[in-house]
C-alpha positions in Angstrom: -33.8 -35.0 -43.7 -32.6 -31.8 -45.5 -34.9 -29.9 -43.3 -32.4 -31.4 -40.6 -29.1 -30.6 -42.4 -30.4 -27.1 -42.6 -31.2 -26.7 -38.7 -28.2 -28.1 -37.8 -25.9 -26.0 -40.3 -27.8 -22.6 -38.8 -27.0 -23.7 -35.6 -23.6 -24.2 -36.1 -23.9 -20.6 -37.3 -25.2 -18.8 -34.3 -22.6 -20.4 -31.6 -20.2 -19.9 -34.0 -21.8 -16.7 -34.4 -22.0 -16.2 -30.5 -18.3 -17.0 -30.2 -16.6 -14.4 -32.5 -19.2 -12.0 -30.5 -17.7 -13.2 -27.6 -14.7 -13.3 -27.7 -13.9 -9.9 -30.7 -12.9 -7.1 -28.8 -11.6 -9.1 -25.6 -8.2 -9.0 -24.7 -6.8 -11.9 -25.6 -3.1 -13.7 -23.7 -2.2 -15.9 -26.7 -2.7 -12.6 -29.2 -0.7 -9.8 -27.0 1.9 -9.3 -27.1 4.2 -7.5 -24.4 8.3 -6.9 -25.1 11.5 -5.7 -22.2 14.7 -4.3 -24.2 16.1 -7.2 -22.0 13.9 -10.1 -22.1 16.4 -13.4 -21.5 18.8 -11.5 -21.6 20.4 -11.0 -17.7 18.1 -10.7 -14.9 17.1 -7.7 -13.5 15.7 -6.2 -10.3 13.4 -2.5 -9.7 13.9 -0.4 -6.3 10.4 0.3 -5.6 8.5 2.4 -2.7 5.1 3.0 -2.2 4.8 6.0 -2.9 6.3 6.3 -6.4 9.6 7.2 -5.8 11.7 3.9 -6.6 13.1 4.2 -9.4 11.8 3.7 -13.2 12.2 0.8 -15.2 14.3 3.0 -17.7 16.9 2.9 -14.4 16.1 -1.0 -13.0 19.6 -2.6 -13.2 21.7 -6.4 -13.8 21.0 -8.4 -10.8 24.0 -8.8 -9.1 26.1 -6.1 -11.0 24.0 -3.5 -10.4 24.2 -1.8 -13.7 21.6 0.4 -14.7 19.7 -0.3 -17.6 16.4 -0.5 -19.7 13.7 -2.3 -19.1 10.2 -0.8 -20.0 7.6 -3.3 -21.0 6.0 -2.4 -24.0 2.6 -4.1 -24.3 0.3 -4.9 -27.6 -2.9 -6.0 -26.8 -4.5 -7.6 -29.1 -8.3 -9.9 -29.1 -8.4 -13.1 -30.7 -8.2 -11.8 -34.3 -5.6 -10.2 -34.1 -7.1 -6.8 -33.6 -6.0 -4.1 -31.1 -8.5 -3.5 -28.2 -8.0 -0.1 -27.9 -8.4 1.9 -24.9 -8.8 -0.6 -23.2 -8.2 0.3 -19.3 -4.5 0.8 -17.9 -6.3 -0.7 -14.2 -6.8 -3.4 -16.1 -3.3 -4.1 -16.7 -1.1 -4.9 -14.7 2.2 -6.1 -13.0 2.4 -9.0 -10.3 5.7 -11.0 -8.9 5.5 -14.7 -9.9 6.2 -15.2 -6.7 4.0 -13.4 -5.1 6.4 -11.1 -2.9 6.3 -8.5 -4.5 3.0 -5.9 -2.5 1.3 -3.9 -5.1 -0.4 -0.5 -2.8 -4.0 -0.2 -5.0 -3.2 0.3 -8.7 0.8 0.7 -8.3 1.6 -1.6 -10.6 -1.4 -0.3 -13.2 0.1 0.5 -16.8 0.5 4.0 -17.3 -2.1 4.5 -19.5 -5.1 3.4 -21.4 -4.1 1.1 -24.6 -3.8 4.3 -27.6 -5.2 3.3 -31.1 -2.6 0.6 -31.9 -3.7 -1.2 -28.9 -0.5 -0.3 -27.0 0.0 0.7 -23.8 3.8 0.7 -21.5 5.5 0.0 -18.2 8.5 2.9 -18.1 7.2 4.6 -14.5 7.9 3.7 -11.1 5.6 2.1 -9.3 4.3 2.0 -6.3 5.0 -1.4 -4.2 6.6 -3.1 -1.4 8.0 -6.4 -0.8 10.5 -8.5 -2.3 10.6 -11.2 -5.0 13.8 -12.6 -6.9 12.0 -15.1 -8.5 10.3 -13.6 -12.1 7.7 -10.6 -13.8 4.2 -11.6 -15.0 2.2 -8.9 -17.2 -1.4 -9.6 -16.1 -4.3 -8.8 -18.6 -7.9 -9.1 -18.0 -6.8 -11.4 -14.4 -5.4 -13.6 -17.4 -1.7 -13.6 -17.1 0.1 -13.5 -20.8 1.3 -16.4 -22.2 3.5 -14.8 -25.9 6.9 -15.6 -25.4 9.8 -14.2 -23.2 7.0 -14.0 -20.3 7.5 -13.8 -18.0 10.5 -11.9 -17.7 13.2 -12.0 -16.1 12.7 -9.3 -13.7 12.5 -9.2 -9.3 11.6 -6.6 -7.4 12.5 -5.3 -3.5 12.0 -2.3 -1.6 12.4 -0.4 1.6 9.0 -1.6 2.5 10.6 -5.1 3.0 7.9 -6.3 5.2 5.6 -5.5 2.2 2.7 -3.5 3.9 2.6 -0.2 2.6 4.6 1.4 4.7 8.4 2.4 5.3 9.4 2.3 9.6 11.0 1.2 11.8 9.7 -2.4 11.5 11.6 -2.2 7.8 14.8 -1.3 9.3 15.0 -3.9 12.2 14.3 -6.7 9.8 17.0 -4.6 7.1 19.7 -4.3 10.1 18.9 -7.8 11.0 20.8 -9.0 7.3 22.9 -5.5 6.6 25.7 -7.5 8.1 24.9 -11.3 7.7 24.9 -13.6 4.7 24.0 -12.5 1.6 20.1 -11.3 1.3 18.6 -9.8 -1.9 15.6 -7.9 0.1 18.8 -5.4 2.0 20.8 -5.0 -1.7 18.2 -2.2 -3.2 20.9 -2.1 -5.5 21.0 -5.6 -6.9 25.2 -5.5 -7.0 25.4 -8.5 -5.1 26.7 -6.7 -1.8 25.3 -5.2 1.2 26.8 -1.9 2.5 26.3 2.0 3.2 24.8 2.7 -0.3 22.3 0.0 0.9 21.5 2.3 4.1 21.7 5.5 2.6 18.5 4.2 -0.1 16.9 2.6 3.3 17.2 5.9 5.3 15.6 8.5 2.2 12.8 5.7 1.9 11.3 6.4 5.5 8.2 6.9 5.8 7.0 6.1 2.2 3.8 4.9 2.2 1.3 4.4 -0.3 -1.3 6.9 -1.4 
């Protein structure tokens, strides 16, 4: 009986030890934390181009108003024990639109850099992406969506690459022209100011030829 108890305790210790070994140093979606300056405030929009010449996060715009605001996303990656995960690869942290309408180039929405000694990284640089999505923004870490408070963020995306095929061309011009003078369509409101006008035409023209690397 005593031997059975000792054996049972030994097995439990092995299991617990294995769990600890398996999760230490691995990003945990509950323990990691992402923040955005306007998180929880007015919905924002970010204008992207496949070649990365769209707006940086500091030049996101308030939906329906068009005013520029800072939407830089800060991320601290922790493991299940709350310990920072250092030097975690930037390509394993990326952004997605919850509706799937924003279409990134390969690696086009990855974090700006690997995590530092505190497990910290950021999204401030322009994304390389096309397509559009008026919904929200998901932060993905190691293939899992973050579950921290405030995520997903109220951040929408649009682009001169309306089709989301990785290049701004005549197909996009055709779609843009088809909705420009009709009912409001977020896909053509590149300034997110609630109207479609000549300013949007200018941004469409400047984007022509932009393509994924």
